[in-house]
N, C-alpha and C positions, 0 to 999 in steps of 0.2 A: 382574501384568504391570508391567514397568518403563515409564517414560515413553518411552524409546528404542524399546522393543518396540511400544508403542502407536502411535508415529509411523510406524514401518516398516509395521505392519499397515494403518494408515490410508492410507499411500501406495500399498500394494498394492491395496487396495479401490478407491482413486481411479483407478489405472491400469486396473484391470479394468472399472470403470464407463465410462471413456473408450473402451476397446476395444469394449464392447457398444454404446455410442452411435454409434461410427463404423460398425459393421456394421448398425445399425438394427434388430436382431432379438434379442430375449431368448430364448436357447436354452441348453441345457446345454453344447453344443459351444462356443458363444461365451463362456460363463462360464469353462469349463476352458481354452480357448485364451487368453482374456484374463488369467487367472491365470498361465499359462505365460509369456506375453509380459511381464507385469508383473514376474515373478521374474527373467527374463532381463535386463530393463532395469535392475532394481535391483542385480543382480550384476555385469553387464558395464559399466554406466555409472553408478556410484554418485555421488550428489551430495555435495558437501562438507557437513559439519555446519554448521548455522546456530545461533549462540548465541541461546538463548531466556531472557529474563529476565522476572521478574514472573509473573503468571498472568492468565487470562482471567476477566472478570466478565461473566456472561451478561446480566444486566439492562442494564448499560451497553452491551454489544455490541448488544442489541436496539434501544436508543435510537439508537446509531450507525447501525444499518441503516435505521431509520425516517427519520432526518435525511438520510441519503444519498439515499433515494428521494425525499424531499421536495425537496431541493436539485436533484436531477436533473430532476424535473418542473418546478420553478419556472424553472430556467435554460433548459430546452427551450422553455417558453412564451415566455420573453424573447427567445430566439434566433429563434423563429418570428415574433414581432412585429417584430424588427429586420429580418427578411428581407422582410416584406410592407409595412411602414409606408412612407408617402411621406416623402421627404426625403433628406438626404445619408446616406452610409454612416456607420456608427458609428466613433468614434475608438477605435483599438486601441493597445495598448502592453504593456510588460513591467513588472510590479511585483515588488518584492522583499519576502519575508516571512521573519522570523527565527523558527525553530521551537524549542520547548522539549522536543521528543521526544528521548529518550536512546538508545533501542534502534535498531539498524540495520534489524532486521526490521520494527518498527512504522513506522519512517520509510518503508520500501519500501511497506508497505501504505497508508500515508497518501498517498504520491505516486500510487499506483495509483488510489485513490479520487478524488483531486483531478483526475487526468487523465480520469476517466470522467464528470466533471461537464461538460456541454456549455458551451462558451464559455471554457474554461480549458485550458491545456496547459503543463506544467512543461517549461521549456527547459533549466534547469541546476540542479544540486544541489551546493552546497558542503557536503560531508559533514562536514568537520572543524568548521566554524563553524555548521552546521545552518541554512543559509540556502538558500531556494529562490527561483528566478526564474521567474515564471509569466506567460505571455502571456495577456492578458485581452481578450476580444472587445469589451466595452463599457466604455470609460473616458471617456465623453462628459461626465460630470458628477462633482462631488465626491460626490454621493449614490451613484453607481454604484461609484466606487472604495471608498467607505466600506462598501458592501454586500459587496464582494469581501473586504475585510479582516475584516468580521464573520463571514462564512461560513467563511473559513479558520480563524479563531480558534475558532469553535464546533466545527468538525471536529477541530481539534487537542485541545481540551478533552475531546471525546468519546473520541478515541483514547487519551488518557492515562488517562481513567477506565476504559476497557475493558481496557487492556493493561498499563499501567505506572504504577500509583499509587506515589507516593513512599514510602509506608509499607511497600510490599512489594518494591520494585524494588531488586535488587542486581546490579551489573555482573558478567557472567560473566568467566572468565579470558581470553576472546577479545576483550572489549570494548575498543576503541581499541588493540588489540594491534599493528596495523601502523604506528601513528604513531611508535613508538620507532625504526623504521628510517629514517624520513624526516628525523630530526634529526641533522645532521652532527656535532653536539657529542657525541652518544651513540655514534657509530661507533667500534668498537674497544673499547667498554666492556662488550659483552655476551659 
C-alpha cells in the first residue's frame, strides 16, 4: 500500500470513528453508514494535499506526548494557584518566540499543542520568518518569563526530534512554494 493510500484509509477510518462516536452506539448499521458518510465526504469535499517531509520517530513522539501531559498538568496547577491566591492579579503580556521548525504541518501541530497548554494562547504566526507571538498569563517575574521560554524551547526540540530531524528532512516541492508569488521582482519571470 502506498503512503497516499494509507493516508486515505486512515482518514476514512477516522471519519467512521467520529460518526460512531456522534451516534454513541457501536452497531453494524452505524459502521456501514459511517463508512458511507466518510466516502461521501472524501469524494465530494476533498481536502488539499499537505506536504509531508521527514518521518515520524515513535520514541520521540512518546516523549513529546509525555512532556505535553506534564506541561498541561503543571500549568493547570499554576493557573489554579493564580486564581485562588491572595494578592493582585498576575501580570500578563505577549512574548515573541523564534522557531526553528521548517515544515508547515509540524508548525501547525506545534501551535495546536502550545494553545492547549493552559495559560498560553498564540495570537499571531509570522509563517515566513517562523515567529510566534504568544499571550502568556503569568509574566510577573523574570523566572516566569524564563520558564515560558524554556517550555517552548523544550517543546520545539521534541517536535523536531519526533518529526523533522535535519538528517532526514528534505523539503517537498510545495515547501515555500507560495513565496515566489509574493516577490514583485519575480513577477513575469514564471
